[in-house]
C-alpha beads as a LAMMPS data file, in Angstrom:
LAMMPS data file: protein, C-alpha beads

194 atoms
193 bonds

1 atom types
1 bond types

-500.0 500.0 xlo xhi
-500.0 500.0 ylo yhi
-500.0 500.0 zlo zhi

Masses

1 110.0

Atoms # bond

1 1 1 310.595 -473.121 358.722
2 1 1 308.368 -475.908 357.523
3 1 1 307.873 -477.469 360.935
4 1 1 306.225 -480.844 361.442
5 1 1 303.326 -482.202 359.451
6 1 1 301.190 -485.131 360.584
7 1 1 300.318 -487.703 357.959
8 1 1 297.680 -489.994 359.475
9 1 1 296.345 -493.150 357.862
10 1 1 293.027 -492.227 356.292
11 1 1 289.776 -493.912 357.169
12 1 1 286.924 -493.787 354.619
13 1 1 285.138 -490.938 356.462
14 1 1 288.143 -488.678 357.162
15 1 1 288.938 -485.610 355.094
16 1 1 292.334 -484.691 356.567
17 1 1 295.379 -485.780 354.665
18 1 1 298.267 -483.717 356.110
19 1 1 298.325 -480.743 358.448
20 1 1 300.942 -478.945 360.568
21 1 1 301.513 -479.560 364.258
22 1 1 302.750 -477.228 366.949
23 1 1 305.035 -478.307 369.806
24 1 1 302.198 -479.040 372.251
25 1 1 300.371 -481.198 369.721
26 1 1 303.546 -483.146 368.995
27 1 1 304.075 -483.634 372.729
28 1 1 300.511 -484.923 373.136
29 1 1 300.866 -487.367 370.242
30 1 1 304.253 -488.675 371.398
31 1 1 303.290 -489.072 375.078
32 1 1 300.135 -490.958 374.095
33 1 1 302.100 -493.164 371.653
34 1 1 300.243 -492.052 368.525
35 1 1 303.545 -491.255 366.835
36 1 1 306.964 -492.617 367.826
37 1 1 309.513 -490.267 369.348
38 1 1 311.992 -491.231 366.624
39 1 1 309.668 -489.603 364.054
40 1 1 310.118 -486.150 365.636
41 1 1 313.656 -486.419 366.960
42 1 1 315.969 -484.123 365.008
43 1 1 319.732 -484.416 365.072
44 1 1 321.973 -481.333 364.940
45 1 1 323.436 -482.495 361.620
46 1 1 319.938 -482.570 360.110
47 1 1 319.307 -478.990 361.227
48 1 1 322.652 -477.861 359.790
49 1 1 321.835 -479.666 356.543
50 1 1 318.703 -477.520 356.116
51 1 1 320.747 -474.326 356.297
52 1 1 320.779 -472.839 352.812
53 1 1 322.631 -469.614 353.570
54 1 1 326.066 -469.549 352.021
55 1 1 329.024 -468.694 354.256
56 1 1 330.393 -466.387 351.557
57 1 1 327.209 -464.282 351.716
58 1 1 327.564 -464.047 355.492
59 1 1 331.190 -462.952 355.127
60 1 1 330.294 -460.288 352.531
61 1 1 327.522 -458.951 354.786
62 1 1 329.862 -458.699 357.780
63 1 1 332.504 -456.934 355.645
64 1 1 329.938 -454.401 354.383
65 1 1 328.758 -453.674 357.935
66 1 1 332.330 -453.239 359.206
67 1 1 333.244 -450.997 356.254
68 1 1 330.267 -448.724 356.887
69 1 1 330.937 -448.528 360.638
70 1 1 334.646 -447.793 360.154
71 1 1 333.754 -445.012 357.687
72 1 1 331.166 -443.467 360.035
73 1 1 333.464 -443.623 363.078
74 1 1 336.349 -442.201 361.047
75 1 1 334.193 -439.255 359.920
76 1 1 333.129 -438.627 363.524
77 1 1 336.792 -438.497 364.648
78 1 1 337.603 -436.041 361.848
79 1 1 334.711 -433.797 362.950
80 1 1 332.895 -434.322 359.659
81 1 1 329.164 -434.174 360.104
82 1 1 327.071 -437.331 359.885
83 1 1 323.581 -437.072 358.448
84 1 1 320.475 -438.310 360.207
85 1 1 320.098 -440.983 357.542
86 1 1 323.580 -442.290 358.344
87 1 1 322.776 -442.311 362.069
88 1 1 319.574 -444.220 361.338
89 1 1 321.564 -446.716 359.281
90 1 1 323.950 -447.227 362.209
91 1 1 320.952 -447.890 364.467
92 1 1 319.630 -450.450 361.992
93 1 1 323.075 -452.044 361.840
94 1 1 323.150 -452.575 365.621
95 1 1 319.678 -454.129 365.545
96 1 1 320.590 -456.280 362.548
97 1 1 323.874 -457.459 364.049
98 1 1 322.167 -458.566 367.270
99 1 1 319.501 -460.391 365.264
100 1 1 322.182 -461.885 363.044
101 1 1 324.075 -463.122 366.111
102 1 1 321.071 -464.934 367.566
103 1 1 320.000 -466.326 364.189
104 1 1 323.482 -467.429 363.093
105 1 1 322.724 -471.146 363.450
106 1 1 319.093 -470.772 362.358
107 1 1 318.320 -472.778 359.209
108 1 1 317.208 -470.493 356.408
109 1 1 314.892 -471.026 353.469
110 1 1 313.423 -474.274 354.765
111 1 1 310.354 -475.065 352.734
112 1 1 309.844 -478.782 353.160
113 1 1 308.356 -479.875 356.490
114 1 1 309.282 -483.004 358.389
115 1 1 306.511 -485.581 358.040
116 1 1 305.504 -487.600 361.114
117 1 1 303.485 -490.738 360.363
118 1 1 300.720 -491.515 362.843
119 1 1 300.038 -495.135 363.676
120 1 1 296.288 -494.622 364.051
121 1 1 293.540 -492.579 362.413
122 1 1 292.512 -489.119 363.569
123 1 1 289.100 -490.397 364.633
124 1 1 290.715 -492.875 367.023
125 1 1 292.987 -490.153 368.423
126 1 1 290.015 -487.839 368.998
127 1 1 288.026 -490.664 370.628
128 1 1 291.009 -491.403 372.876
129 1 1 291.128 -487.751 373.944
130 1 1 287.539 -487.946 375.204
131 1 1 285.987 -484.703 376.454
132 1 1 289.129 -482.708 375.644
133 1 1 288.442 -483.051 371.918
134 1 1 284.818 -481.864 372.054
135 1 1 285.642 -478.184 371.547
136 1 1 285.527 -476.461 368.176
137 1 1 288.264 -477.334 365.722
138 1 1 289.399 -474.051 364.236
139 1 1 292.937 -474.611 362.991
140 1 1 293.536 -478.365 363.139
141 1 1 291.728 -481.424 364.514
142 1 1 294.083 -481.279 367.520
143 1 1 293.277 -477.756 368.719
144 1 1 292.524 -479.230 372.148
145 1 1 296.199 -480.153 372.596
146 1 1 297.692 -476.732 371.797
147 1 1 297.541 -475.548 375.397
148 1 1 297.019 -471.949 374.339
149 1 1 295.130 -469.831 376.814
150 1 1 291.992 -468.379 375.308
151 1 1 291.718 -464.679 375.995
152 1 1 288.410 -462.935 375.505
153 1 1 289.578 -461.231 372.309
154 1 1 290.927 -464.434 370.755
155 1 1 287.752 -466.319 371.694
156 1 1 285.621 -463.592 370.136
157 1 1 287.729 -463.622 366.999
158 1 1 287.514 -467.413 366.658
159 1 1 283.768 -467.485 367.148
160 1 1 283.243 -464.629 364.686
161 1 1 285.033 -466.732 362.091
162 1 1 282.944 -469.763 363.077
163 1 1 279.711 -467.779 362.721
164 1 1 280.777 -466.445 359.323
165 1 1 281.772 -469.950 358.198
166 1 1 278.412 -471.319 359.395
167 1 1 276.553 -468.610 357.478
168 1 1 278.831 -469.312 354.476
169 1 1 280.103 -465.737 354.422
170 1 1 283.574 -465.711 352.897
171 1 1 285.637 -462.669 353.801
172 1 1 288.917 -464.240 352.808
173 1 1 289.695 -467.660 351.444
174 1 1 290.394 -470.008 354.323
175 1 1 291.807 -473.456 354.079
176 1 1 291.108 -475.948 356.801
177 1 1 293.170 -477.438 358.258
178 1 1 295.761 -474.700 358.179
179 1 1 298.900 -474.955 356.046
180 1 1 301.267 -473.411 358.590
181 1 1 301.307 -473.102 362.359
182 1 1 300.821 -469.441 363.344
183 1 1 304.001 -467.880 364.673
184 1 1 302.378 -465.184 366.773
185 1 1 301.963 -467.235 369.934
186 1 1 304.687 -467.729 372.517
187 1 1 304.068 -470.388 375.117
188 1 1 304.188 -469.148 378.706
189 1 1 307.430 -470.012 380.442
190 1 1 307.342 -471.924 383.708
191 1 1 307.849 -469.729 386.750
192 1 1 310.605 -470.610 389.129
193 1 1 314.201 -469.946 390.079
194 1 1 316.597 -469.533 387.192

Bonds

1 1 1 2
2 1 2 3
3 1 3 4
4 1 4 5
5 1 5 6
6 1 6 7
7 1 7 8
8 1 8 9
9 1 9 10
10 1 10 11
11 1 11 12
12 1 12 13
13 1 13 14
14 1 14 15
15 1 15 16
16 1 16 17
17 1 17 18
18 1 18 19
19 1 19 20
20 1 20 21
21 1 21 22
22 1 22 23
23 1 23 24
24 1 24 25
25 1 25 26
26 1 26 27
27 1 27 28
28 1 28 29
29 1 29 30
30 1 30 31
31 1 31 32
32 1 32 33
33 1 33 34
34 1 34 35
35 1 35 36
36 1 36 37
37 1 37 38
38 1 38 39
39 1 39 40
40 1 40 41
41 1 41 42
42 1 42 43
43 1 43 44
44 1 44 45
45 1 45 46
46 1 46 47
47 1 47 48
48 1 48 49
49 1 49 50
50 1 50 51
51 1 51 52
52 1 52 53
53 1 53 54
54 1 54 55
55 1 55 56
56 1 56 57
57 1 57 58
58 1 58 59
59 1 59 60
60 1 60 61
61 1 61 62
62 1 62 63
63 1 63 64
64 1 64 65
65 1 65 66
66 1 66 67
67 1 67 68
68 1 68 69
69 1 69 70
70 1 70 71
71 1 71 72
72 1 72 73
73 1 73 74
74 1 74 75
75 1 75 76
76 1 76 77
77 1 77 78
78 1 78 79
79 1 79 80
80 1 80 81
81 1 81 82
82 1 82 83
83 1 83 84
84 1 84 85
85 1 85 86
86 1 86 87
87 1 87 88
88 1 88 89
89 1 89 90
90 1 90 91
91 1 91 92
92 1 92 93
93 1 93 94
94 1 94 95
95 1 95 96
96 1 96 97
97 1 97 98
98 1 98 99
99 1 99 100
100 1 100 101
101 1 101 102
102 1 102 103
103 1 103 104
104 1 104 105
105 1 105 106
106 1 106 107
107 1 107 108
108 1 108 109
109 1 109 110
110 1 110 111
111 1 111 112
112 1 112 113
113 1 113 114
114 1 114 115
115 1 115 116
116 1 116 117
117 1 117 118
118 1 118 119
119 1 119 120
120 1 120 121
121 1 121 122
122 1 122 123
123 1 123 124
124 1 124 125
125 1 125 126
126 1 126 127
127 1 127 128
128 1 128 129
129 1 129 130
130 1 130 131
131 1 131 132
132 1 132 133
133 1 133 134
134 1 134 135
135 1 135 136
136 1 136 137
137 1 137 138
138 1 138 139
139 1 139 140
140 1 140 141
141 1 141 142
142 1 142 143
143 1 143 144
144 1 144 145
145 1 145 146
146 1 146 147
147 1 147 148
148 1 148 149
149 1 149 150
150 1 150 151
151 1 151 152
152 1 152 153
153 1 153 154
154 1 154 155
155 1 155 156
156 1 156 157
157 1 157 158
158 1 158 159
159 1 159 160
160 1 160 161
161 1 161 162
162 1 162 163
163 1 163 164
164 1 164 165
165 1 165 166
166 1 166 167
167 1 167 168
168 1 168 169
169 1 169 170
170 1 170 171
171 1 171 172
172 1 172 173
173 1 173 174
174 1 174 175
175 1 175 176
176 1 176 177
177 1 177 178
178 1 178 179
179 1 179 180
180 1 180 181
181 1 181 182
182 1 182 183
183 1 183 184
184 1 184 185
185 1 185 186
186 1 186 187
187 1 187 188
188 1 188 189
189 1 189 190
190 1 190 191
191 1 191 192
192 1 192 193
193 1 193 194
């Protein structure tokens, strides 16, 4: 959905202009006062403003789903056979409706990220992090702040890419830093009573 992009002031030796941030990186930068909280605070009206899905399209979709379900249920009550394809479509409808319910207020078609301006250079941020920032930078300069657990497979995968980059073997074009935060990681939830 675009997410947040950090735009740091550039020093003469830095090569990073803008790159995306995940939630843990934003938290690190805000708690250490590298970016103000007001730069990442989003109001509900701003989220609703990014929604580009028309209400008429939503209404038409709901009417089509209801029309199909009423027709299928009516045929079942009249003892008219329903094909496997129609049953599969009904299954897809139930999955789609539940997804549609949970994504109803989700902004759609957001392409422009929110830009957070840092008040210091990346080099100063990395120096302030100390030993935390000494690890390899694979996705962004702030990989140390992501808080992702490194499993053996993910470590192996990262280091294979590092070895291939060091040997200048290009399997696929890679841009560094990344353009988009990967969406295949879900932060572990705190354990405790609900």
